[in-house]
PLY file of the C-alpha trace (Angstrom):
ply
format ascii 1.0
element vertex 581
property float x
property float y
property float z
element edge 580
property int vertex1
property int vertex2
end_header
166.22 -5.08 -40.22
166.89 -1.18 -39.01
167.39 -0.23 -42.82
164.07 -2.43 -43.44
162.38 -0.36 -40.39
162.86 2.65 -42.23
161.94 1.79 -45.53
158.63 0.58 -44.26
158.21 3.60 -42.47
159.36 5.57 -45.72
156.79 4.07 -47.86
153.94 4.57 -45.54
154.79 8.42 -45.43
155.02 8.07 -49.10
151.62 6.62 -49.15
149.57 9.05 -46.96
151.22 12.07 -48.49
149.62 11.01 -51.97
146.42 9.87 -50.28
146.04 13.21 -48.67
146.93 15.55 -51.65
144.28 13.48 -53.65
141.74 13.80 -51.00
142.48 17.84 -51.09
142.41 17.79 -55.18
139.22 16.44 -54.80
138.25 18.53 -52.22
139.06 21.46 -54.17
137.38 20.30 -57.55
133.82 19.74 -55.63
134.53 23.46 -54.24
135.15 24.63 -57.90
132.25 22.48 -59.06
130.01 24.37 -56.42
131.29 27.73 -56.95
130.48 27.35 -61.10
127.05 26.30 -60.30
126.64 28.97 -57.92
128.00 31.66 -60.36
125.60 29.86 -63.34
122.70 29.76 -61.20
123.14 33.34 -60.45
123.95 34.38 -64.26
120.69 32.28 -65.03
118.36 34.41 -62.69
119.81 37.57 -64.29
118.72 36.44 -67.67
115.55 35.18 -66.91
114.74 38.42 -64.86
116.26 40.39 -68.22
113.50 38.18 -70.34
110.63 38.75 -67.60
111.48 42.94 -68.38
111.45 42.50 -72.08
108.37 40.64 -71.91
106.15 42.90 -69.22
107.60 45.87 -70.42
108.53 46.20 -73.96
106.62 42.59 -75.30
109.93 42.07 -77.09
109.12 38.30 -78.00
112.63 38.07 -79.78
114.49 39.09 -77.05
112.27 36.84 -74.59
112.95 34.01 -76.98
117.04 34.77 -77.15
117.44 35.58 -73.70
115.49 32.58 -72.13
117.39 29.97 -75.21
120.53 31.30 -73.45
119.35 30.85 -70.15
118.61 27.11 -71.03
122.27 26.34 -72.08
123.50 27.71 -69.39
121.51 25.48 -66.63
121.14 22.76 -68.46
125.25 22.47 -68.38
125.16 23.35 -64.78
122.42 20.97 -63.87
120.32 23.54 -62.62
116.89 21.65 -63.19
114.76 24.43 -61.44
115.71 27.22 -63.27
116.08 25.07 -66.72
112.47 24.38 -66.51
111.98 28.11 -65.80
113.90 29.03 -69.24
111.78 26.53 -70.87
108.43 27.99 -69.84
110.13 31.45 -70.80
110.28 29.92 -74.29
106.73 28.33 -74.53
105.35 31.76 -73.83
106.67 33.33 -76.43
105.57 30.45 -78.98
102.33 30.59 -77.51
102.05 34.39 -78.25
103.16 33.50 -81.76
100.85 30.69 -82.28
103.39 28.34 -83.02
101.62 25.62 -81.01
104.26 22.63 -81.68
106.94 24.73 -80.89
105.24 25.72 -77.74
104.07 22.14 -76.71
108.24 20.82 -77.44
109.14 23.83 -74.33
106.17 22.98 -72.49
107.07 19.39 -72.21
110.97 19.89 -71.49
109.75 22.75 -68.70
107.41 20.26 -66.85
110.40 17.30 -67.40
112.85 19.70 -65.67
110.24 20.56 -63.00
109.24 17.13 -62.06
113.44 16.41 -61.85
113.68 19.60 -59.39
110.82 18.16 -57.12
109.63 22.06 -56.68
105.80 21.96 -56.66
105.47 25.49 -57.18
107.67 25.15 -60.49
105.57 21.86 -61.48
102.83 24.01 -60.60
103.65 26.64 -63.30
104.47 24.06 -65.73
100.89 22.55 -65.44
99.50 25.92 -65.76
100.96 26.85 -69.22
100.51 23.67 -70.34
96.95 23.96 -69.77
97.15 27.35 -71.36
98.36 25.69 -74.54
95.53 23.06 -74.43
93.18 25.92 -74.45
94.60 27.94 -77.24
94.70 24.55 -78.75
91.11 24.55 -78.22
91.54 21.19 -76.49
89.42 22.16 -73.34
88.77 18.62 -71.83
92.68 18.13 -71.84
93.12 21.43 -70.59
90.30 20.48 -67.59
92.16 17.68 -66.88
95.26 19.35 -65.90
94.10 22.05 -64.13
92.70 19.42 -61.64
96.09 17.75 -61.67
97.36 20.87 -60.78
94.26 21.34 -57.86
95.30 17.92 -56.31
99.07 19.58 -55.68
97.32 22.84 -54.24
95.38 20.69 -51.81
98.19 18.71 -51.01
100.46 22.04 -50.28
97.43 23.72 -48.53
98.11 26.18 -51.12
95.03 28.79 -51.10
96.45 31.01 -53.43
96.76 28.15 -56.28
93.49 26.84 -55.43
91.30 29.87 -56.10
93.50 30.13 -59.60
92.51 27.23 -60.42
88.71 27.44 -59.79
89.00 30.80 -61.72
90.86 29.13 -64.72
88.13 26.44 -64.85
85.54 29.12 -64.57
86.88 30.26 -67.87
86.95 27.37 -69.61
83.54 26.26 -68.50
82.15 29.84 -69.72
84.17 29.67 -72.86
82.14 26.05 -73.61
78.59 27.89 -72.12
78.79 25.36 -69.49
76.44 27.32 -66.68
75.93 24.73 -64.39
79.99 24.38 -64.29
80.43 27.72 -64.35
78.39 27.96 -61.23
79.58 25.52 -59.19
83.01 26.90 -59.74
82.34 30.54 -58.95
80.76 29.25 -55.46
83.90 27.44 -54.61
86.00 30.32 -55.15
83.66 32.61 -53.58
83.92 30.02 -50.30
87.39 30.29 -50.60
87.76 34.28 -50.88
85.02 34.00 -48.04
87.11 31.83 -45.68
90.86 32.92 -46.79
90.04 36.66 -47.74
93.92 37.59 -47.07
95.21 34.70 -49.37
93.62 35.64 -52.75
94.62 37.93 -54.62
92.67 41.15 -55.30
92.23 40.55 -59.34
90.85 36.78 -58.49
88.53 38.29 -55.93
87.21 41.01 -58.18
86.82 38.53 -60.82
84.80 36.34 -59.06
81.84 39.39 -58.81
82.07 40.44 -62.27
81.45 36.98 -63.20
78.64 36.72 -61.15
77.56 39.81 -62.87
78.17 38.11 -65.77
76.37 34.79 -64.97
73.33 36.32 -63.79
73.09 38.65 -66.56
73.42 36.17 -69.06
70.20 34.28 -67.46
68.49 37.19 -67.58
68.79 37.41 -71.57
66.66 34.46 -71.55
64.23 34.88 -68.73
63.88 39.25 -68.93
61.13 39.34 -66.71
62.57 37.48 -63.98
63.09 39.99 -61.05
65.13 37.67 -59.09
67.88 37.38 -61.32
67.95 41.02 -61.69
68.08 41.42 -58.34
71.37 39.33 -58.29
72.95 41.10 -60.99
72.74 44.33 -59.48
73.81 42.88 -55.51
76.89 41.80 -57.35
77.22 44.80 -59.16
77.46 46.50 -56.46
79.48 44.22 -54.58
82.09 44.47 -56.81
81.56 48.08 -57.52
82.54 48.78 -53.73
85.32 46.33 -54.03
86.93 47.83 -56.99
86.65 50.99 -55.63
88.46 50.28 -52.30
91.33 48.87 -54.11
91.26 51.68 -57.25
90.71 48.66 -59.69
89.54 51.20 -62.63
89.14 48.68 -65.44
86.73 46.72 -63.28
84.61 49.72 -62.68
84.08 50.12 -66.28
83.65 47.03 -67.18
80.92 46.39 -64.43
79.49 49.69 -65.48
79.37 48.51 -69.18
77.61 45.05 -67.89
74.86 47.02 -65.83
74.26 49.38 -69.51
73.80 45.77 -71.44
71.33 44.74 -69.22
69.30 47.53 -69.79
70.20 47.35 -73.40
69.30 43.85 -73.98
65.50 45.10 -73.13
65.59 48.16 -74.99
65.64 50.32 -71.98
68.04 52.93 -73.31
67.30 56.00 -70.74
67.66 53.44 -67.80
71.21 52.28 -69.22
72.14 55.68 -69.80
73.52 56.60 -66.22
75.77 53.49 -66.28
76.88 54.32 -70.08
78.06 57.74 -69.13
79.94 55.94 -65.71
81.22 53.12 -68.12
82.76 55.86 -70.80
84.63 57.72 -67.95
86.69 54.16 -68.25
86.66 53.54 -71.75
90.40 53.42 -72.27
90.10 50.40 -70.00
87.04 48.83 -72.22
87.61 46.25 -74.60
86.12 46.70 -78.14
82.80 44.55 -77.12
81.87 46.37 -74.60
82.76 49.89 -76.05
80.72 48.81 -79.15
77.62 47.92 -77.09
77.96 51.28 -75.32
78.11 53.30 -78.37
75.58 51.76 -80.36
72.85 52.20 -77.73
73.91 56.02 -77.08
72.47 57.24 -80.79
68.96 55.45 -79.67
68.85 57.59 -76.03
69.46 60.87 -78.31
66.90 59.80 -80.57
64.63 59.06 -77.46
65.76 63.01 -76.18
64.80 64.17 -79.58
68.61 65.02 -80.13
68.94 64.50 -83.86
72.44 66.12 -83.77
73.49 64.34 -81.31
72.59 60.75 -82.36
74.22 61.13 -85.80
77.50 62.35 -83.98
77.19 59.16 -81.56
76.62 57.20 -85.17
79.88 58.68 -86.73
81.79 57.70 -83.24
80.31 54.34 -83.44
81.44 53.93 -87.08
85.03 55.51 -86.20
85.80 52.45 -84.06
84.39 49.88 -87.01
87.80 48.98 -87.91
89.00 47.82 -84.60
85.98 45.21 -84.34
85.79 41.87 -85.31
83.08 40.93 -88.75
79.74 40.53 -86.45
80.49 43.89 -84.43
80.96 45.74 -87.86
77.70 44.82 -89.32
76.02 45.29 -85.47
77.48 49.17 -86.14
76.39 49.25 -89.93
72.92 48.05 -89.00
72.33 50.86 -86.11
73.76 53.20 -88.43
71.06 52.41 -90.72
68.35 52.70 -88.30
69.27 55.88 -86.82
69.49 57.28 -90.19
66.14 56.32 -91.23
64.78 57.32 -88.07
66.52 60.55 -88.81
65.00 60.55 -92.55
68.37 60.19 -93.83
67.43 57.88 -96.63
70.31 58.10 -98.63
72.74 57.44 -96.00
70.64 54.78 -94.30
70.58 52.74 -97.57
74.44 53.28 -97.92
75.05 51.69 -94.48
72.24 49.12 -95.52
73.99 48.16 -98.48
77.52 47.77 -96.27
75.60 45.65 -93.79
74.38 43.46 -96.71
77.87 43.36 -97.69
79.38 42.00 -94.75
76.74 39.55 -94.33
77.03 38.08 -97.62
81.01 38.54 -97.23
80.68 36.37 -94.15
78.45 33.93 -95.72
80.50 33.16 -98.51
83.41 32.45 -96.41
80.95 30.57 -94.35
79.72 28.66 -97.38
83.27 28.25 -98.88
84.59 27.03 -95.31
81.85 24.11 -95.61
82.76 23.48 -99.07
86.56 23.32 -98.39
85.81 20.77 -95.33
83.76 18.80 -97.86
86.35 18.83 -100.14
88.83 18.18 -97.83
87.24 15.24 -96.58
85.98 13.69 -100.43
89.80 14.58 -100.87
91.02 12.18 -97.49
88.33 9.45 -98.26
89.46 9.08 -101.88
93.15 9.01 -101.54
92.20 5.94 -98.38
90.34 4.21 -101.03
93.10 4.37 -103.11
95.88 3.62 -100.80
93.55 0.80 -99.86
93.04 -1.00 -102.94
96.78 -0.35 -103.92
97.50 -2.02 -101.09
95.24 -4.55 -101.83
96.69 -5.20 -105.23
100.42 -5.18 -104.54
99.36 -7.62 -101.93
97.98 -10.12 -104.11
101.03 -9.31 -106.74
103.43 -10.01 -103.66
101.39 -13.31 -103.27
101.67 -14.36 -106.74
105.59 -13.41 -107.06
106.14 -15.32 -103.51
104.35 -18.52 -105.17
106.17 -18.23 -108.60
109.91 -17.77 -106.63
108.85 -20.47 -104.65
107.96 -22.89 -107.72
111.21 -21.61 -109.51
113.33 -21.96 -106.45
112.22 -25.61 -105.92
113.05 -26.37 -109.47
116.44 -24.42 -109.48
117.55 -25.50 -105.88
119.21 -28.91 -106.70
121.13 -27.73 -109.41
122.42 -24.76 -107.77
123.52 -26.51 -104.63
125.26 -29.14 -106.60
126.92 -26.86 -108.70
128.08 -24.51 -105.56
128.55 -26.78 -103.50
130.91 -28.78 -105.66
132.85 -25.35 -106.27
133.20 -24.22 -103.18
134.06 -27.49 -101.87
137.00 -27.37 -103.89
138.11 -23.88 -103.56
136.99 -23.19 -99.88
140.17 -24.59 -97.83
142.83 -23.06 -100.15
140.58 -19.77 -100.17
139.93 -19.77 -96.44
143.98 -20.27 -95.48
145.03 -17.39 -97.58
142.31 -15.31 -96.21
143.41 -15.55 -92.95
146.83 -15.21 -92.79
145.78 -11.52 -94.82
143.45 -11.24 -92.16
145.89 -11.59 -89.66
148.79 -10.14 -91.25
146.66 -6.54 -91.23
145.54 -7.35 -87.72
148.66 -7.52 -86.46
150.20 -4.24 -87.76
146.84 -2.64 -87.15
147.50 -3.92 -83.31
150.57 -2.01 -83.44
149.49 1.25 -84.27
146.69 1.31 -82.58
146.09 -1.23 -79.16
142.26 -0.34 -78.80
141.67 -1.41 -82.81
138.48 -3.39 -82.98
137.72 -4.75 -86.64
134.63 -3.87 -88.44
132.04 -6.24 -88.87
130.10 -6.13 -91.99
130.92 -2.87 -92.82
129.51 -1.13 -89.76
130.83 0.46 -86.31
129.49 -2.34 -83.68
129.79 -1.56 -80.08
129.40 -4.73 -77.28
125.81 -4.64 -77.03
125.37 -5.61 -81.17
124.03 -2.11 -82.03
125.49 0.33 -84.46
128.03 3.55 -82.99
128.52 5.70 -86.07
128.72 9.32 -84.06
130.99 11.23 -82.06
129.82 14.05 -79.54
131.85 17.00 -79.33
131.47 19.44 -76.74
133.08 23.00 -76.65
132.66 25.64 -74.15
128.95 26.10 -75.22
127.65 23.56 -77.18
127.42 19.64 -78.24
127.20 18.44 -81.58
126.93 15.23 -82.83
129.43 14.03 -85.96
129.20 11.36 -87.84
132.23 9.45 -87.43
132.42 8.43 -91.40
132.69 12.39 -91.84
135.88 12.68 -90.03
139.10 13.05 -91.82
141.71 13.86 -89.09
142.08 15.07 -85.31
144.94 17.52 -84.32
146.04 18.25 -80.85
145.57 21.90 -79.79
146.89 22.24 -76.27
144.43 20.94 -73.79
142.05 20.97 -76.37
141.49 18.86 -80.09
140.95 20.10 -83.79
138.68 18.09 -85.44
138.47 17.93 -89.37
135.12 17.14 -91.15
133.91 16.88 -95.13
132.23 19.64 -93.89
133.94 22.08 -91.08
136.42 21.83 -88.66
135.46 21.74 -84.78
137.07 22.81 -81.98
137.04 20.03 -78.72
137.14 20.88 -75.06
138.47 17.44 -75.02
142.48 16.41 -75.82
143.22 14.12 -78.30
144.02 11.36 -75.91
140.24 11.27 -75.35
139.02 10.94 -78.81
142.24 8.44 -79.45
140.64 6.15 -77.40
137.43 6.38 -78.91
138.31 6.62 -83.08
141.00 3.99 -82.99
137.88 1.52 -82.66
136.82 3.21 -85.89
139.68 2.73 -88.75
141.56 5.57 -86.89
145.35 5.27 -86.49
147.54 7.57 -84.73
150.44 8.75 -87.29
152.25 11.62 -84.99
151.99 12.70 -81.61
149.61 15.13 -82.27
147.55 13.53 -85.35
145.05 10.82 -85.60
143.59 10.02 -89.17
141.32 8.04 -90.73
142.44 5.41 -92.74
139.74 5.45 -95.72
140.86 9.10 -96.04
144.49 8.91 -96.64
145.51 9.64 -100.88
149.03 8.96 -100.44
152.06 8.29 -98.11
155.80 8.90 -99.36
158.33 7.53 -96.70
161.02 9.84 -98.06
159.37 13.16 -97.19
158.44 14.63 -93.75
155.17 15.49 -94.37
154.28 12.39 -96.60
151.17 11.47 -95.71
148.47 13.37 -98.01
144.67 12.94 -97.73
141.91 13.08 -99.52
141.12 16.94 -98.92
144.57 18.11 -99.82
146.34 18.19 -95.93
149.36 16.86 -95.23
150.12 15.21 -92.39
154.23 14.23 -90.75
154.20 10.82 -89.75
156.73 9.65 -86.91
160.04 8.10 -87.95
159.04 4.83 -85.64
155.55 4.57 -87.53
156.48 5.15 -91.05
157.47 1.49 -92.02
154.46 -0.05 -90.05
152.07 2.24 -91.44
153.37 1.67 -95.20
152.89 -2.44 -94.50
149.43 -1.57 -92.83
148.56 0.26 -96.20
149.91 -2.44 -98.39
147.56 -4.92 -96.59
144.37 -2.31 -97.56
145.79 -2.57 -101.53
0 1
1 2
2 3
3 4
4 5
5 6
6 7
7 8
8 9
9 10
10 11
11 12
12 13
13 14
14 15
15 16
16 17
17 18
18 19
19 20
20 21
21 22
22 23
23 24
24 25
25 26
26 27
27 28
28 29
29 30
30 31
31 32
32 33
33 34
34 35
35 36
36 37
37 38
38 39
39 40
40 41
41 42
42 43
43 44
44 45
45 46
46 47
47 48
48 49
49 50
50 51
51 52
52 53
53 54
54 55
55 56
56 57
57 58
58 59
59 60
60 61
61 62
62 63
63 64
64 65
65 66
66 67
67 68
68 69
69 70
70 71
71 72
72 73
73 74
74 75
75 76
76 77
77 78
78 79
79 80
80 81
81 82
82 83
83 84
84 85
85 86
86 87
87 88
88 89
89 90
90 91
91 92
92 93
93 94
94 95
95 96
96 97
97 98
98 99
99 100
100 101
101 102
102 103
103 104
104 105
105 106
106 107
107 108
108 109
109 110
110 111
111 112
112 113
113 114
114 115
115 116
116 117
117 118
118 119
119 120
120 121
121 122
122 123
123 124
124 125
125 126
126 127
127 128
128 129
129 130
130 131
131 132
132 133
133 134
134 135
135 136
136 137
137 138
138 139
139 140
140 141
141 142
142 143
143 144
144 145
145 146
146 147
147 148
148 149
149 150
150 151
151 152
152 153
153 154
154 155
155 156
156 157
157 158
158 159
159 160
160 161
161 162
162 163
163 164
164 165
165 166
166 167
167 168
168 169
169 170
170 171
171 172
172 173
173 174
174 175
175 176
176 177
177 178
178 179
179 180
180 181
181 182
182 183
183 184
184 185
185 186
186 187
187 188
188 189
189 190
190 191
191 192
192 193
193 194
194 195
195 196
196 197
197 198
198 199
199 200
200 201
201 202
202 203
203 204
204 205
205 206
206 207
207 208
208 209
209 210
210 211
211 212
212 213
213 214
214 215
215 216
216 217
217 218
218 219
219 220
220 221
221 222
222 223
223 224
224 225
225 226
226 227
227 228
228 229
229 230
230 231
231 232
232 233
233 234
234 235
235 236
236 237
237 238
238 239
239 240
240 241
241 242
242 243
243 244
244 245
245 246
246 247
247 248
248 249
249 250
250 251
251 252
252 253
253 254
254 255
255 256
256 257
257 258
258 259
259 260
260 261
261 262
262 263
263 264
264 265
265 266
266 267
267 268
268 269
269 270
270 271
271 272
272 273
273 274
274 275
275 276
276 277
277 278
278 279
279 280
280 281
281 282
282 283
283 284
284 285
285 286
286 287
287 288
288 289
289 290
290 291
291 292
292 293
293 294
294 295
295 296
296 297
297 298
298 299
299 300
300 301
301 302
302 303
303 304
304 305
305 306
306 307
307 308
308 309
309 310
310 311
311 312
312 313
313 314
314 315
315 316
316 317
317 318
318 319
319 320
320 321
321 322
322 323
323 324
324 325
325 326
326 327
327 328
328 329
329 330
330 331
331 332
332 333
333 334
334 335
335 336
336 337
337 338
338 339
339 340
340 341
341 342
342 343
343 344
344 345
345 346
346 347
347 348
348 349
349 350
350 351
351 352
352 353
353 354
354 355
355 356
356 357
357 358
358 359
359 360
360 361
361 362
362 363
363 364
364 365
365 366
366 367
367 368
368 369
369 370
370 371
371 372
372 373
373 374
374 375
375 376
376 377
377 378
378 379
379 380
380 381
381 382
382 383
383 384
384 385
385 386
386 387
387 388
388 389
389 390
390 391
391 392
392 393
393 394
394 395
395 396
396 397
397 398
398 399
399 400
400 401
401 402
402 403
403 404
404 405
405 406
406 407
407 408
408 409
409 410
410 411
411 412
412 413
413 414
414 415
415 416
416 417
417 418
418 419
419 420
420 421
421 422
422 423
423 424
424 425
425 426
426 427
427 428
428 429
429 430
430 431
431 432
432 433
433 434
434 435
435 436
436 437
437 438
438 439
439 440
440 441
441 442
442 443
443 444
444 445
445 446
446 447
447 448
448 449
449 450
450 451
451 452
452 453
453 454
454 455
455 456
456 457
457 458
458 459
459 460
460 461
461 462
462 463
463 464
464 465
465 466
466 467
467 468
468 469
469 470
470 471
471 472
472 473
473 474
474 475
475 476
476 477
477 478
478 479
479 480
480 481
481 482
482 483
483 484
484 485
485 486
486 487
487 488
488 489
489 490
490 491
491 492
492 493
493 494
494 495
495 496
496 497
497 498
498 499
499 500
500 501
501 502
502 503
503 504
504 505
505 506
506 507
507 508
508 509
509 510
510 511
511 512
512 513
513 514
514 515
515 516
516 517
517 518
518 519
519 520
520 521
521 522
522 523
523 524
524 525
525 526
526 527
527 528
528 529
529 530
530 531
531 532
532 533
533 534
534 535
535 536
536 537
537 538
538 539
539 540
540 541
541 542
542 543
543 544
544 545
545 546
546 547
547 548
548 549
549 550
550 551
551 552
552 553
553 554
554 555
555 556
556 557
557 558
558 559
559 560
560 561
561 562
562 563
563 564
564 565
565 566
566 567
567 568
568 569
569 570
570 571
571 572
572 573
573 574
574 575
575 576
576 577
577 578
578 579
579 580
């Protein structure tokens, strides 16, 4: 009785000790995984910061793509959804700059997917903003607007004033590209109201953009209504207001662009003397102005000099304008050559004026030729497409008719031949089937028994395919290494070899190393015609060339490898191979 009592106590102590050890190991594993995730998180953040440096400071798109790809690999491995989304966003920026929109779309879809998984609204907004930019680049403005409205809903829910302002800013840009003035004015007014209610929560670049946009909006309308004093007063009002804001916040580029807009207001009405003070102010910031604004300013300076009878100065300004021509678009170049023609003609330099007139005409003819060629190309493409579609349709109808006739012929022939075929075949199989079935069952039973000895997990092939329990074909193995994962066709695997706690996998194309041990692969591959011939070797039966029981490395494979076979398995393998002959 006492002995039984102490036995129970001893067993209980063993049980609870093992349970405590198991719990400690679980806690340690969780801690190790947490530490690994934290280390990977720090590493990914450093990579993304590095990628941002190359983008912002060096505009090195190759480095941006390489580093962001590395960040995605690490963050995906550690299930860091937020950082994975940021990595894909960085990739998409590279593709958008390069104009590879298909690659950008793939990266953006992945970024949005992982942003949703992270449930981080800021990252979701960031991903959607890039997606909106993608649709803008693809000239899909309606889709871009839909995305921005989705962002606005999230920003309204979170009361995110800065994001609301940014969305209205982008909507204004989009509608401006579509020349939709009512929508431009509507979104400008909404943006202006947000700035009025929350001046400290809206970025400075957005606030100055609103003022500039009002100037552009009213200046554009004043071109159509040059006699409207109200529109001119509105331009001046927002110009002064924007200039004060730009000076206060030392926004040099914005100061230059505002002066340039005011100059163009008078240039468009041929009031060059009134435009002169604004032109001089704008030229103080010429390093910050775009080519369109500079082209407009340099084009007006020669006219101002002519009004002042400063002929030499007018010629100098023409030369300055023509110096910048290669930087401009074709339309800007035509404009520059036309001004050069006008000034030289006014200065009675007829030879020079004819030269620039010819250059202007040459560019116009070239532009028209390109336009006509494009029209012809589009018409040819449309014609070829319609012709191809008609041909395909005719071929489809013809093939359909031929198939219907063939079916009728086969049916008639089949009905006539069916009786004879059924009789002959039925009689033959009736007499032979019994003996063949018995013999086949014996052979299959023998092969299955031998295979089951070699591979306890063996499952026979059905109809030549590897089939799982759901009836679906399973013909690939996922090989995981430290950094990458690769799908390999099981039929291409020749053998597997144990390499410590890892496994070497030899295929018909290359050799891979898996972070899983041989036992892991044995559990999978022995269901697919693989046999364990040695403690360290797993072989695909289809690649066995020969087997000699008398020597140590007696099994030779089709790729020339010689594999040792354990002594206790030689007989079973020999018998199994005999059943395959």
